[in-house]
N, C-alpha and C positions, 0 to 999 in steps of 0.2 A: 972288398971295398966298403968302407964304413962312411956313412954320411952323418955328420953332426949338425944339428940345428940349434942355434943359440937363440933362445927366447928371452934372454935376460933384458933385452932392450924394449920388450913389449910391456906396456903398462898392464897391471892386473885389472884395471877398470875396463879395458878393451874387451876382455872375455865376458864381463857382465853385459856390456852393450850388445855383444853378439848374441848372447843367450836371450836377452830381452827382445831383440829384433826378431829372433827366431820364434819366440813365443807369441809375439804380436802377429807375425805372419800365419802361424798356426791358428790363432784366434780368428783372424780374418777368413781363413779357409773354412773354419767351422761355421762361421756366420754365413758365408756364401752358400754352403751346403744347405743350411736351414732355410734360407730365403730364395733359393733357386726354384723356379717353377717346375711343375711336374715334367718329367722327361729329361731333366738335367741339361737342357740346351738353352742357348741364349734366345732372348725374345727378339723378334723382328720389330721394326718400327711400327708396323700395323698392329701386331699383337700387343705392343706396349700401349698404343693408343686405345685399343679395345679394353684392356685391363684398367686403364685410367678412367675411361668412360663408365665402366661397370662400377668402379669404386665411387665415382661422383653420383651415379644413379642411386646406389644404395644409401649414400649419405643424404642426398636430397630427399629421397622418399621417406627416410626416417624423420627428417625435419618436418616434412609435410604431415606425417602421422602425428608427431608431437604437437604441431600447431592445431590440427583438427581435434585432437583429444583435449587440448586446452579450451577450444571453443565449446566442446561438449561439456566440459566441466562448468563453464560459465552458464550454460543452459540448465545444468542439473540443479543448481541451487536456486534460491529465490532471485527475483529480478535484481541484478547487481547495479551498482552505481554506473550510470552511463559514461561518466568520465573515465572510470577504471576500464570499462569495456573499450572505450575509444583508444586508450593507451595500449591495451592488449592487441586490438585489431591493427593499430598502427605498427606495432612490432611485427605482427604476422605479415603485414603487407611489405614492410621493409625487407624481411627475409625473402618474401616471394619475388621481389624486384631484383634480387641478387642471384637468384637461381637460374641455371642455364641449360639443364638437360632437356633437350627437345621432346623426348619421349614422355616426359611428365608434364607437358604444357596443358593438356586437358585436365589433369589432376590439380595443377596449380590454379586453373580457372575455377574449378569446383571449390577449392579451399577459399579462394578470394570471394566467391559468391556466398559461401557459408559465413565468412567473416562479415560481409556486408549485411547478411540476414540477421546475424546475432547482434550487430550494432543497431540495426533498425528496431529489433525487438527490445533491446535494453533502453533505447531512446523512447519507446512507446509508440513508434509509428509503424511497426511491423508486427506480424502475428507470431506467436510462440510456435505454432505448428509449422509455419513456413521456415522458421529458423531451424527447427529440429529436422525438417525434411532436407534442408540445404546441407546441414552437417552430416546427415545420413548419406546423402548423395556424394559428398566429399570422401567419406570413409569407404563407400563402395567403389569409387573411382580409384582409390589407393589400394583397396583390397584386390582389385582386378589386376593391378600392376605388379603384384608380389612375386 
């Protein structure tokens, strides 16, 4: 018993579509293997939330460090223009107001206090040593959270 299959009615482009679809699926499979967390299992909702919070924590902590380093740079040079410092401090405070990670609340408060101390120093109403101490306290608060 012979079986004949007539493929003359099938368009040649259909074969290419099938090959491209297969390659796309293989590519997605490879990406899935790369980005699947350790253990090769699906994340539960709770694990997903923990990972999301860890990522937010790292990003926010990095931003706080960058802001504190910028404040330290302002202190390192000669007394800068108070208007420039006010703009810098305003930018730092805007970023502080949008941050949400609760475990960094104390560090945010230290960075805010450091920003205020640097602003007061640049304006001439605060002491340089107080500003340095505030920036140092902010850096120490962030160093402890690392």
